[in-house]
C-alpha atoms as one frame of an Amber mdcrd trajectory, in Angstrom:
protein
  70.240 125.530 125.280  69.705 125.884 121.262  70.448 122.116 120.523  67.805
 120.448 122.248  65.792 123.040 121.445  63.575 120.672 118.808  64.054 117.687
 121.066  60.813 115.517 122.718  61.127 114.367 125.477  62.367 117.797 126.637
  65.547 117.082 128.180  66.435 117.583 131.042  68.375 120.070 133.023  71.561
 118.623 134.649  71.672 120.812 137.765  67.815 120.357 138.807  67.097 117.897
 141.160  65.900 114.986 139.179  69.158 114.536 137.835  70.464 114.954 140.768
  68.738 112.660 142.824  69.812 109.666 140.406  73.402 108.108 142.316  76.935
 107.729 140.465  75.750 104.589 138.701  72.898 105.889 138.007  74.602 108.851
 136.385  77.338 106.747 134.693  75.228 103.692 133.217  73.098 106.323 131.073
  76.064 108.357 129.867  77.338 104.832 128.666  74.549 103.551 127.217  72.297
 106.556 126.272  68.514 107.127 126.035  66.465 104.566 123.933  63.924 107.223
 121.298  65.284 110.238 122.667  68.108 112.848 122.097  70.987 111.304 124.103
  73.297 109.044 122.349  74.878 106.014 124.117  79.004 107.469 124.393  80.084
 104.416 125.948  80.725 100.984 125.530  83.691 100.917 123.372  83.057 103.654
 121.395  85.936 105.393 119.579  84.050 108.733 121.615  85.168 107.642 125.512
  86.319 106.271 127.480  85.153 104.611 131.242  87.527 107.317 132.339  85.358
 109.673 130.194  81.764 108.918 131.585  82.657 109.329 134.858  84.286 112.542
 134.977  81.126 113.674 133.293  78.767 112.472 136.277  81.780 114.855 138.577
  80.664 117.900 136.076  77.542 116.654 136.379  77.618 116.978 140.832  79.202
 120.623 140.097  76.512 121.855 138.137  74.796 123.128 140.373  77.477 124.678
 142.814  78.802 125.935 139.101  80.076 130.114 139.166  79.293 132.979 136.834
  83.169 132.769 136.040  82.844 128.742 135.030  79.402 129.636 133.165  81.681
 131.948 131.429  84.585 130.582 130.292  82.357 127.218 129.654  79.803 129.465
 127.064  83.293 130.075 124.782  83.280 126.685 123.837  79.916 127.226 122.643
  79.491 126.924 119.139  78.617 129.255 116.936  75.950 129.504 114.146  76.279
 132.192 111.705  75.530 135.004 113.246  76.450 134.540 115.912  79.693 134.588
 114.173  78.555 137.784 112.644  77.849 140.373 115.150  81.625 138.210 116.188
  82.379 139.864 113.321  80.842 143.582 113.377  82.092 144.625 116.781  85.889
 143.359 115.384  85.274 145.330 112.813  83.987 147.877 114.423  86.723 147.995
 117.605  89.460 147.973 115.250  88.236 151.322 113.888  85.317 150.156 111.306
  81.925 152.083 110.066  79.267 150.756 112.672  77.412 147.599 110.080  74.088
 147.098 110.213  72.482 144.257 111.029  71.609 141.737 107.395  68.033 140.418
 107.290  67.778 136.773 107.812  67.570 135.621 104.742  64.515 133.446 103.483
  64.334 130.973 100.781  61.137 131.967  98.256  60.181 129.338  96.842
Protein backbone atom coordinates (compact mmCIF):
# COMPACT_ATOMS: atom_id res chain seq x y z
CA UNK A 1 0.00 0.00 0.00
CA UNK A 2 1.72 3.21 -1.13
CA UNK A 3 0.17 5.29 1.64
CA UNK A 4 1.89 3.28 4.37
CA UNK A 5 5.37 3.01 2.83
CA UNK A 6 6.93 5.80 4.88
CA UNK A 7 5.30 4.94 8.19
CA UNK A 8 7.26 3.77 11.18
CA UNK A 9 6.49 1.39 12.63
CA UNK A 10 5.43 -0.33 9.43
CA UNK A 11 1.64 -0.92 9.23
CA UNK A 12 0.70 -4.54 9.95
CA UNK A 13 -0.84 -6.93 7.43
CA UNK A 14 -4.46 -6.66 8.56
CA UNK A 15 -5.23 -10.11 7.17
CA UNK A 16 -2.20 -11.57 8.97
CA UNK A 17 -2.12 -13.74 12.07
CA UNK A 18 -1.11 -10.98 14.49
CA UNK A 19 -4.15 -8.85 13.64
CA UNK A 20 -6.54 -11.78 13.27
CA UNK A 21 -5.59 -13.12 16.73
CA UNK A 22 -6.88 -9.92 18.36
CA UNK A 23 -10.38 -10.12 19.82
CA UNK A 24 -13.24 -8.18 18.22
CA UNK A 25 -13.19 -5.89 21.25
CA UNK A 26 -9.47 -5.19 20.84
CA UNK A 27 -9.93 -4.37 17.14
CA UNK A 28 -12.86 -2.09 17.98
CA UNK A 29 -10.79 -0.29 20.64
CA UNK A 30 -7.90 0.28 18.20
CA UNK A 31 -10.25 1.65 15.54
CA UNK A 32 -11.95 3.94 18.04
CA UNK A 33 -8.80 5.12 19.86
CA UNK A 34 -5.96 4.74 17.35
CA UNK A 35 -2.42 3.76 18.24
CA UNK A 36 -0.25 6.51 19.71
CA UNK A 37 2.97 7.43 17.92
CA UNK A 38 1.97 5.58 14.74
CA UNK A 39 0.08 6.43 11.56
CA UNK A 40 -3.14 4.94 13.02
CA UNK A 41 -5.43 7.82 14.09
CA UNK A 42 -8.48 7.49 16.32
CA UNK A 43 -11.75 7.24 14.39
CA UNK A 44 -14.18 6.99 17.30
CA UNK A 45 -15.01 8.86 20.45
CA UNK A 46 -17.59 11.06 18.82
CA UNK A 47 -15.28 12.12 16.00
CA UNK A 48 -16.90 13.50 12.89
CA UNK A 49 -15.48 10.62 10.85
CA UNK A 50 -17.26 7.57 12.21
CA UNK A 51 -19.78 6.13 14.61
CA UNK A 52 -19.47 3.07 16.82
CA UNK A 53 -21.60 1.23 14.25
CA UNK A 54 -19.04 2.11 11.55
CA UNK A 55 -16.23 0.82 13.78
CA UNK A 56 -18.03 -2.51 14.21
CA UNK A 57 -18.44 -2.68 10.41
CA UNK A 58 -14.68 -2.26 10.13
CA UNK A 59 -14.14 -5.08 12.64
CA UNK A 60 -16.33 -7.35 10.47
CA UNK A 61 -14.40 -6.25 7.37
CA UNK A 62 -11.06 -7.04 9.05
CA UNK A 63 -12.37 -10.50 9.90
CA UNK A 64 -13.26 -11.03 6.23
CA UNK A 65 -9.85 -9.99 4.84
CA UNK A 66 -8.25 -13.48 5.00
CA UNK A 67 -11.09 -14.81 2.81
CA UNK A 68 -11.10 -11.88 0.37
CA UNK A 69 -11.74 -13.08 -3.19
CA UNK A 70 -9.89 -11.81 -6.25
CA UNK A 71 -13.10 -10.13 -7.42
CA UNK A 72 -13.53 -8.34 -4.08
CA UNK A 73 -9.89 -7.18 -4.15
CA UNK A 74 -10.27 -5.82 -7.70
CA UNK A 75 -13.50 -4.04 -6.73
CA UNK A 76 -11.77 -2.42 -3.75
CA UNK A 77 -8.75 -1.37 -5.83
CA UNK A 78 -11.06 0.64 -8.11
CA UNK A 79 -11.63 3.01 -5.18
CA UNK A 80 -7.96 3.49 -4.26
CA UNK A 81 -6.75 7.08 -4.60
CA UNK A 82 -4.76 7.67 -7.78
CA UNK A 83 -1.65 9.76 -8.16
CA UNK A 84 -0.78 11.93 -11.19
CA UNK A 85 1.16 9.09 -12.86
CA UNK A 86 -1.81 6.72 -12.57
CA UNK A 87 -4.20 9.32 -13.98
CA UNK A 88 -1.82 10.10 -16.87
CA UNK A 89 -1.51 6.40 -17.72
CA UNK A 90 -5.29 5.97 -17.65
CA UNK A 91 -5.67 9.01 -19.94
CA UNK A 92 -3.11 7.58 -22.43
CA UNK A 93 -4.99 4.27 -22.43
CA UNK A 94 -8.34 6.01 -22.94
CA UNK A 95 -6.95 8.18 -25.74
CA UNK A 96 -5.51 5.12 -27.46
CA UNK A 97 -8.76 3.15 -27.10
CA UNK A 98 -10.60 6.09 -28.68
CA UNK A 99 -8.36 6.00 -31.77
CA UNK A 100 -5.53 8.26 -30.68
CA UNK A 101 -1.90 7.54 -31.46
CA UNK A 102 0.08 5.87 -28.66
CA UNK A 103 1.80 8.49 -26.55
CA UNK A 104 5.13 7.84 -24.83
CA UNK A 105 5.23 8.08 -21.08
CA UNK A 106 6.62 11.40 -19.98
CA UNK A 107 9.78 11.40 -17.92
CA UNK A 108 9.30 12.22 -14.24
CA UNK A 109 9.87 15.86 -13.46
CA UNK A 110 12.67 16.68 -11.04
CA UNK A 111 13.24 20.04 -9.45
CA UNK A 112 16.84 21.21 -9.51
CA UNK A 113 18.08 24.02 -7.33
